[in-house]
C-alpha positions in Angstrom: -0.3 -0.2 -0.2 1.3 3.5 -1.0 2.4 5.5 2.2 1.8 9.1 1.4 3.6 11.6 3.7 2.0 14.9 4.6 5.1 16.5 4.8 5.3 15.9 1.2 2.2 17.3 0.5 3.2 20.5 2.1 6.4 20.6 0.1 4.4 20.4 -3.0 1.7 23.0 -1.9 4.7 25.5 -1.6 6.2 24.8 -5.0 5.6 27.0 -7.7 3.0 27.2 -10.1 4.8 25.3 -13.2 6.3 22.8 -10.9 3.2 21.5 -9.0 1.7 19.4 -12.0 5.9 17.9 -12.4 6.1 17.1 -8.8 2.8 15.5 -8.4 3.1 13.5 -11.7 6.7 12.3 -10.6 5.3 11.4 -7.2 2.3 9.1 -8.6 4.7 7.5 -11.1 6.5 6.2 -8.1 4.0 4.9 -6.3 2.6 3.1 -9.5 6.2 1.3 -10.1 6.8 0.3 -6.5 3.5 0.6 -4.2 6.0 -0.2 -1.0 7.8 3.0 -1.4 7.7 5.3 1.5 8.2 8.8 1.6 10.6 10.9 3.6 11.9 14.6 3.7 15.6 14.3 3.6 18.0 17.3 3.0 14.6 19.7 2.9 13.5 17.7 -0.2 11.1 14.5 -0.8 12.7 11.3 -1.0 11.2 7.8 -1.7 13.0 5.3 0.5 12.3 1.3 -0.3 13.5 -1.4 1.8 15.5 1.4 4.2 17.3 2.9 1.1 16.5 5.9 -0.7 15.4 5.0 -4.4 15.1 8.1 -5.9 14.1 11.7 -4.8 12.6 15.0 -6.5 13.2 18.6 -6.1 11.3 21.7 -6.8 12.9 25.2 -7.5 12.0 28.5 -8.8 12.8 28.0 -12.4 12.8 24.3 -12.6 12.4 20.9 -11.0 15.0 17.8 -10.5 14.4 13.9 -10.0 17.4 11.9 -9.2 18.0 8.1 -9.0 20.1 6.7 -6.4 22.7 3.6 -6.9 25.8 3.2 -9.5 24.0 0.1 -11.0 20.4 2.3 -12.1 22.9 5.2 -13.1 24.7 2.6 -15.8 21.4 2.1 -17.2 20.4 5.6 -17.4 24.0 6.6 -18.6 23.4 3.8 -21.3 20.3 5.1 -22.4 21.4 8.5 -22.7 19.1 10.3 -20.8 21.7 11.6 -18.1 22.6 15.3 -18.8 26.3 15.8 -17.7 26.9 19.0 -15.2 23.2 19.1 -14.6 21.2 18.4 -11.5 19.2 15.2 -11.0 19.0 12.3 -13.3 17.2 14.2 -16.1 18.6 17.6 -15.8 16.4 20.7 -15.9 13.0 19.9 -15.7 10.6 22.9 -16.6 7.5 21.1 -17.7 6.4 17.4 -18.1 7.7 17.3 -21.8 11.2 17.2 -20.4 10.4 13.8 -18.8 11.2 10.7 -20.5 7.7 8.7 -20.9 5.6 7.4 -18.5 6.2 3.9 -19.2 10.3 4.1 -19.2 10.3 6.2 -15.9 8.3 3.5 -14.2 10.7 0.8 -15.7 13.3 2.9 -14.1 11.9 2.8 -10.9 11.2 -0.8 -10.8 14.7 -1.5 -12.0 16.0 0.5 -9.3 13.9 -1.3 -6.8 15.4 -4.5 -8.0 18.9 -3.1 -7.6 17.9 -2.5 -3.6 16.5 -6.1 -3.5 19.9 -7.5 -4.6 21.6 -5.4 -2.3 23.2 -3.2 -4.9 20.9 -0.2 -5.2 23.4 2.3 -3.3 26.7 3.8 -3.4 26.4 5.6 -0.3 26.3 3.6 3.1 23.2 2.3 5.0 23.6 1.9 8.6 20.4 1.4 10.7 18.4 2.5 7.7 20.1 5.6 7.9 21.4 6.9 4.4 25.0 8.6 4.3 25.8 10.1 1.0 29.8 9.8 0.1 31.7 13.0 0.5 31.5 15.5 -2.7 34.3 17.6 -4.2 34.8 21.0 -2.6 33.3 23.9 -4.5 35.4 26.9 -5.2 33.6 29.9 -4.2 32.7 32.4 -7.1 35.1 35.5 -6.8 32.1 38.0 -6.8 30.4 36.0 -4.1 33.4 36.3 -1.8 33.6 40.1 -2.8 29.9 40.5 -1.9 30.1 38.6 0.9 33.3 40.4 2.7 31.1 43.7 2.0 28.7 42.4 4.7 30.6 41.8 8.2 27.5 40.0 9.6 26.9 37.6 6.5 30.6 36.7 6.5 30.1 35.7 10.4 27.5 33.7 9.8 28.8 31.8 6.7 32.1 31.0 8.3 29.8 29.5 11.4 27.7 27.6 8.8 28.3 23.8 8.4 30.0 22.5 5.3 26.8 21.2 4.2 25.1 24.4 4.6 27.9 26.2 2.8 27.6 23.8 -0.2 24.0 24.3 -0.9 24.4 27.8 -1.3 27.8 27.4 -3.5 25.9 25.1 -5.7 22.8 27.3 -5.8 25.3 30.1 -7.0 27.4 28.5 -9.5 24.3 26.4 -11.2 23.3 29.6 -12.6 24.0 30.0 -16.2 23.7 33.6 -16.9 25.8 36.4 -15.4 22.4 38.3 -14.1 20.8 35.5 -12.6 24.1 34.7 -10.6 24.3 38.5 -9.6 20.7 38.1 -8.4 21.4 34.9 -6.4 24.5 36.3 -4.8 22.6 39.4 -3.7 19.8 37.2 -2.1 22.2 34.9 -0.7 24.1 37.5 1.1 20.8 38.7 2.7 19.8 35.4 3.7 22.8 34.5 5.1 23.1 37.9 7.0 19.7 37.1 8.3 21.1 33.4 9.6 19.3 31.7 7.2 20.1 28.3 5.4 19.6 28.1 1.6 16.3 25.8 2.0 15.1 27.6 5.1 11.6 28.1 3.8 11.2 24.1 4.0 13.2 23.5 7.3 9.5 23.5 9.2 7.5 21.5 6.8 
């Protein structure tokens, strides 16, 4: 029986208008493909857990959505099918509409195969201990020079940013370097410094979901 989490409902309700039909569709497909899946909020975003292991997860941002599968084996299949976009967040890159997703039958097949790999004990590249999932360490991100410059102009923001955990700092840096256009990066840097000065983490809006 499908197990839907009210916290995921709240996450979807707070998503941008364009994102709601995308994440609702993804959520429904995952449950159709794997009825035993359990919904959880991890790192501020909806994750679908099967047999204590994260099967896949989704996220809704201001301008796009992302959907990611976990595990080296399913990753190889996605790579062979040519659906993975290098340098993009998630398994299918930037999702701005339902048209950016693979056909439903294909996506359902991916979820089912990912569940099979979990059953076989090879569905993850991270360590599962007592049903808790720990991701492998990521390569460090070099803070953009313009961000460092803006941060140094605000003593409060500098102090708060230095007090953040590595993962909190990384979330801001990923958000900034992900911007493709200079004007978008500039807006994100300005917003980031304002939030940091207020002691807010990157995904502060969802921390109380």
